N, C-alpha and C positions, 0 to 999 in steps of 0.2 A: 711783184705780181706773178702770174702763172708762167706759161711758156715751157718749152721743152727743157729737160735737164739732160745734159750729155755726159758721155764717159769722162770721168775725172773731174766733173764739175763739183763745186763746193770748196770748202776750206783746204788749204795746203795740208798734206799728210806728213806725219812723222815717220822717218825711216827706222821703225821700231825694231830693236834686236835685244832680246833679254840676255842677261849675263849667264854664263855657264862655266863650270870648271870641269876638268877631267874627272875628278872624284865624283862629282854629281852625275856626269855622263855615264860613268861605270855603274852607278846605282840604277840609272834608268835602263841601261843595257841588260843588267841582271834581271830587272823586273820584266823586261820585254822578252828575253830569250830563255831565262832559267826558271823563273817562278811559274811553272806551268800547273795544269791540272785544276784550274779554278772554274771550269766551264759549267755554267748553270743550264738547266734544261727548261724548256717551255717558257713560262712567264718570268724566268729568272734572268732575262737579258740585263736588267739593271744590276743584279748581283754579280754577273759575269764582269761587267764593265767596272764596277766598284772594286772588285778583287784585283782586277788588272791595273787600275790606276791608283789605288790607295797608297801603295808604297812609293809612288813617284809623283803624286799630285803637285807638291811644292817645286819639283825639279822639271816638271812636264814641259814648261815653255822653252827652257834653255836648249834642250835637246831637240824637241819637236820642231822648233823654229827653223833649224837647219836642214830638215828633211821635207818640210811642207812648202815646197817651192812655189806653189800656186797662190799662196795667201797674200804675199806682198803685192803682186800685180793686180790681184782682185781688189784689194783694199785701196790701192792707188787709183784704180779706174772706177771704183764705185760711184755712181752718180748721186750727188747729195745736194739738197737745197735747204736754205734757211727754214727752220721750223719743222723739218721732216720727222717722220716716225720710222724708226729702224728696228726690225726684229732680227736677231742673230740666233738661228736655230742650230742646236748642237754646238753651242759656242764655247764649251769647255771651261777654261779659266777666265774667259772674258778678254783674252789678250787682243782680239781684233779691235777693241775700243782704243787700245794704246796707239793705234795708227793715226788717231785724231788728236791725241794729247789734250791740251787745254781747249782745242777747237771742238771737242766733243759736244760742247754746249750749243753748237749749231743745231743739234737735234732738239725737238721739243720733248721727245720721248725715245728711250732706248729700252728694249726688252730682250734679255738674253736668256735662252732656255737650254738646259742640259739635264740629262738623265742621271748623271753620276754625282752622288753627294759630295765626294771629296773635291771634285773639280769646282762644283758650285760654291763650296766654302772659300776656295781661293778667289773665285770671281767676286764674292761678296766682300772679301777683304780688300780687293782691288778697288771696288766702288767706294768703300769707306775711306780708304787711304787717299783717294783722289778727290773726295768731297763731291761725288757725283750722285749721291743718294736721292736728291730731290727730283731727278728726272730719269734715273736708270733703275730698272727693276731686274733682279736676277730671280729666275723661276726654276725650281727643281721640278722636272716633269718630262713627259714624252713629247718630243717635237712633232710626232705624227698625229697627236690627239687634238682634233678640232675643238673639243670641249675643255681643253686645259685651262684651268683658272689662272688668270694673270696675263693671258694673251689679249692684245687689243682687239676691238671688234672687227669682224669680217669687212673687207673692202676699205680699211682705214689706214693702211700702211704704205709708205712711199718706197721703202726698200726692205727686202728680206735677203739675208745672206745665209749660206750653208757651206761652211768650209770644212772639208775633210770629215764630213759626217754621213753623206749619202752612202758611202761604202761601208759604214759601220751600222747602218739601220737595216735590219732584215726586211721590213716592209717599206722599202725606200720610196716607192711611188707615193705612199701616203704623206711623206714629209714634203714632197714637191707639190702635192695637191693642197696641203695645209698652207704652204707658202703662197700659192696662187689664190686661195681663199682669203688670206690676210691682205693681199695687195689691192690697192686701188687699180682701176683700169689705167694702163700706161705706167704703173709702178714697176720697179725693177727688181728682178731676181738675180742675185750674184752667187755663183757656185764655183768652188774649186775642189779638186780631188785627184787622187790617183786614178789611173785607168789602164786599160790595155789599148795598144795602138797597133792592130794587126798589120797595117800598111807598112810601118817602119820598124817594127819590133820583131826580133827573131822568135820563132815558135818556142824555142827552149826557154828564153828569158820570160816570155809571156806565161808559160806554164809554171816556171820557177816562182815568179812573183805572185801569181794567182795562188799557188800553194802556200808560200811563206806568209803572205799577208792573211790568208784565211786562218792560220793558226793564231793570229793576233786579232781575230774578229773583224777583219777588213776584207770585204768581198769586191773584187775587181770585175767590172762588166763594161763592155763596149756600149751596151744599150743605154747606160745612164745618159750619155751625151745625146744619143738619138732621141730619147724621150724628152729631154729638155728642149731640143730644137722643135719638137712637135708641139709642145705645150705652150711655148712662149715665142714671141717674135724675136729672133736672134739679133743682137746688136754687136756682139763681140764674142769670138771664140778663138782662144789661142791654146796651142799645145806645146809642151816642152818635155825635156827629160831632166830629171833631178837625181843627184847623188845623195848618199847617206853618210853621216859622220862615221868615221873609222872603218868604212867599207870601201874596197878599191874602186876608184873612180869610174872604171868601165862598167860597173854594175849600176845602172841608172834606171829609174822607173818613170814611165810616161805619166804626165799630169795634164790637166786642162783647166782653163779658166773660162767660164761661160757667163755672159751677162745678157739677159733678155728682158723684154717688156711684156707685161700682161696684155693680151690682146683685148 
C-alpha cells in the first residue's frame, strides 16, 4: 500500500563502478583539456555538448565515475517503492540505472532524457544489453522542455533525478521546474552536482574551479542549492569535497547531494 517512502528505501543498490584503463583515461583527458574550440553559439548548446562528448562517449563512465562523487550517495539514498515511475533528467549514458542492477525492475517505468546524441546511443545500448527495453525509455531531447515527447504526464512521477546536469544547463531553473511539474505531490527530487562552498572553500580555489569548469560548459553557482531548498521540502542535504583522477589530491571541488519532496 501507500505510506511514506524514506531515504534509501526500496531494493538494495549495486556498488556500481565501471571499468577504466589508463589509456582510456588519457583519451578522455585529451578530449576534456586539449580538443578545444567547439563552442556553439545561441541554439547550438546541443552541438557544443555533442562535440565535447563525441570522442569520449564510450569511455565517459570510467573516468567520470571517479570525479562525480555525489552520484553514489544520491543513488544509495534515492527513495524508491515498488511500481514507482522514475525520470532521470540529463542522464547521459544511463549509468545511474546500473546502481539498481537487476532490481531495476522494481520500477514500473524509467525514462532517461539527455540532449547529447552520442551519450543517448550508449544509454540505448545499455538498455538493450540488460533487456530493460519493456519498461525503460531513452529520450533524446532537452530536459528543460515541458513539451518534450516521451516524458510521462505531469504529476505522475514518484522520483526525478538530476545528476551533474544542473551545472551544464544554461537555463537551469527550467530543469528544476520541469522536475517539479513531473512529480506527484510528495514525490522526490534527487540532485547532485559540483558547487562552490564559500564557507569552507578558499576564494582562490573557488575562482579557479569556476573558471576551469566554465571552459568545459559547467557553471558553478552557490544559488543552485538555495533554489532547491526553496522549491522543495528538504529531506537530505550533504556536502563534500571530491578529488579528480590524475590531479593532486589537495585540489578538490565541493559537491552536494540534495533530496527533497514536492510540497
